[in-house]
ZAMARSE-792955 format. One record per residue (C-alpha): x, y, z; residue in three letters. Coordinates in steps of 0.02 Angstrom, whole numbers, plus 50000, padded with zeros to 5 digits. Layout:
<drentors>
XYZALA ...
</drentors>
This chain:
<drentors>
477874842346429MET 476594850746507THR 475444846946347TRP 475824827746363GLY 475424826946559ALA 473734833746509LEU 473364820846397VAL 473854807746485ILE 472984813846622PHE 471274814446517VAL 471434797746446ILE 471634790746640THR 470134798846673LEU 469224791746529GLY 469614776146571LEU 469294777446760LEU 467594785546696ALA 467344769146584VAL 467724756546716ALA 466674765246854LEU 465094770046736TRP 465444763246563GLY 464354750446475PRO 464634732446535ALA 465424726646342ARG 466804740546381LEU 467034737146558ARG 467434718446500ARG 468644722746367GLY 469784734546485LEU 470174719446574GLY 470844710046406ARG 472464703946422ARG 472994714346266THR 472564729146325LEU 473384728846498VAL 475084721846403MET 474574737846308ALA 474354750146441GLY 475134743946587GLY 476984740846488VAL 477034745646306VAL 476364763446346PHE 477374767646518PRO 478924759746428VAL 478704771746292THR 478234787846402VAL 479794784846511LEU 481164783546378THR 480454798946296ALA 480554808546454LEU 482194799946468LEU 482964808146308ALA 481904823446325TYR 482904827446496THR 484724819246426LEU 484714827346262GLY 485094846446295PRO 486614839346404GLY 487334830546236TRP 487264847846142ARG 489034849846094GLY 489694833246155GLY 490204829145968GLY 491264845245940ALA 492864850146010GLU 492504862746150ALA 492964882346111ARG 492714888746271VAL 493124879946456HIS 492294883546597ILE 492694876846785GLU 491304880046897VAL 491444874947079THR 490034874947201GLY 490404882147375GLU 489204885947510MET 488094893647429TRP 488914903347281TRP 489694897347112TRP 491574901447076ARG 491804902046890VAL 493534899746803ARG 493724903546623TYR 495274891446561THR 496304887446401ASP 496194870246348ALA 497794866146429THR 496904873046586GLY 497954889146618ARG 496684901846693LEU 495994916646591LEU 494974925746720PHE 493914921046856GLU 492094926246916THR 490624922547023ALA 488914916247004ASN 488804923046815ASP 489294912946656ILE 489254920146484ARG 489344908046351ILE 489424910846144PRO 487954905246062VAL 488354890745937GLY 489944883945993GLN 490244871146106PRO 490484873646289VAL 491484861046408ARG 491254861946607PHE 492184855246742THR 491084853546885LEU 491934852847055ARG 491194855147247SER 492304863847375ALA 491184857747523ASP 489774845647503VAL 488694840947363ILE 487974851847242HIS 486984849747078SER 487194861546926PHE 485714863046833TRP 485314875046688VAL 483524867246638PRO 483444874746481GLN 485254870146430LEU 485624853646505ALA 485194839046633GLY 485894840546811LYS 487474835246858LEU 488124832247030ASP 489684840047108MET 490404828547221VAL 491844833747354PRO 493564827647291GLY 492964823747093ARG 492644831446949ALA 491394828446825THR 491164836446637THR 489674841746562LEU 489504848346366HIS 488034859446294LEU 487874871846169ARG 486474887746171ALA 485764888446003GLU 484974904546055ALA 485394918346117ALA 484584923046297GLY 484804923446486THR 484694905946560TYR 484394902246732ALA 485264890846840GLY 485074884147019VAL 485894870447125CYS 484724855947121ALA 485204846647284GLU 484894851847443PHE 486704857747520CYS 486124867847666GLY 485054880647743ALA 485324893647607GLN 485304880947470HIS 483774888247377ALA 484774907147366ARG 486144896347279MET 485724902747096ARG 486554910246946PHE 486504913546765SER 486984907146604VAL 487044920446463ALA 487244914346292ALA 487974929846188LEU 488134931745995PRO 490104926945962PRO 490674943845941ASP 489944950646103ASP 490624934946212TYR 492314937846134ALA 492204957746188ALA 491504951946357TRP 492804939346380ALA 494374952946346LEU 493764964046476GLY 493554950546602GLN 495264947646577ALA 496004965046592ALA 496684969846766PRO 495324982046868ALA 495255000646811ARG 496305012046941ALA 494985024247040PRO 495025039746950SER 494275050447091THR 494575053947280ALA 493125044647333ARG 493435029147242LEU 495435029047302ARG 494675030447465ALA 493715015847443GLY 495055006347353GLN 495935009447523ALA 494465001747638LEU 494564988347523PHE 496414984447532GLU 496194985547728ARG 494594976347763HIS 494114964547625CYS 495854957947536MET 496074944047673ALA 494764935347566CYS 494524943147403HIS 495554947747243ALA 495704962947144ILE 496774959646989ARG 497764975946953GLY 497574982647155ALA 499124982047246ARG 498934964947326SER 497814951247234ASP 497124943047420GLY 497594924447353ARG 499164926147472SER 497874924047612ALA 497254908147533ALA 498864901147526ALA 498834901947700ALA 497154895747730GLY 496144911147755VAL 494424909447668LEU 494614913647478ASP 493114920547422GLY 492434927147247PRO 493634936547144ASP 492944956047137LEU 493964961246983THR 492564966446895HIS 490984963147010VAL 490034978146957ALA 489854968846776SER 488834954346866ARG 486854955146857PRO 486724949347037THR 487314949847207LEU 487344935547339GLY 487234920647204ALA 485714927847141GLY 485004937247291LEU 485194953647241LEU 485004966847082PRO 486684973147077ASN 486944992647112ASN 487835002747218ILE 486425002447372GLY 486324983347368THR 488334983947362LEU 488184994247519ALA 486804983347624GLY 487574965847561TRP 489264973947647ILE 488564978847789ALA 487204965347823ALA 487634949547742SER 487124940247894GLN 485584947347898GLN 485254943847706LEU 486054926847689LYS 486094919247865PRO 487524907247896GLY 488604913647722ASN 490414914747749ARG 490624932447746MET 490284943147889PRO 489224958047906SER 490424975247903PHE 489114986348010ASP 490334994948114ARG 490895005947955LEU 490145023847967ASP 489195029247819SER 490385039747725ASP 491695023547715ALA 490205012447676LEU 489585021947510LEU 491425025447462ALA 491895006447475LEU 490285003747387ALA 490505016847248ALA 492375007147212TYR 491694991347188LEU 490454997847082ASP 491585006546972SER 492444989446921LEU 491494986246761GLU 
</drentors>
């Protein structure tokens, strides 16, 4: 696309130079009806049609085959809830801001919004598609090559719109199957005193909003009671980033996010837990960092 734009730019400058400084015979030729129609109608229609096909083409990948992977993505201010389901809609597992798909297989996305209009866009895989509250839209795609593809929200949705990112990792089918199997499993029980202390802190401070499958309480009763329902953290340590692409995911950034989420991403719905002492904060971060 860049080279095409460069060619059009050079041609335009060339025609402008002829119109301003060219011989009289060439300047008169620029006004001929045939040239005006070719340059003013036929050429723009051809270029715009090609650009439309180029933009929409990725979104058609996989649309002609039955999807083998079903993913529901819900845009929320300012993160992405990602739910993997079977063909009937039964939940298999849930993650956040981290999407993984098998290479060469059709994938069906069901896109929703929990609050305002968002727009799901993975430029290298598919055209952007709006996510409108109260509606579900469908996107089919297929990744032809392994790799990690950046995704963003392409519709202004509030103060942290620019910090609402996600990634799509296209994996070889065997690697994808192993990852999905691990994600569907419950969290591992803590194996040390420090991790058990972190789990106790999590259950005391965090389970009103967050779930960890396999823990003593999964936090979803809070959601049913109208309490904020935050990201599922069952395998949070396996995700590449925190805060929807804001920070790399490691024990240090986990501690920083817990203590200062409002300073790092003002206006997000998680309060800063800045009253935890350093030992408690590090124990909680270590527990979360163990959930791979």
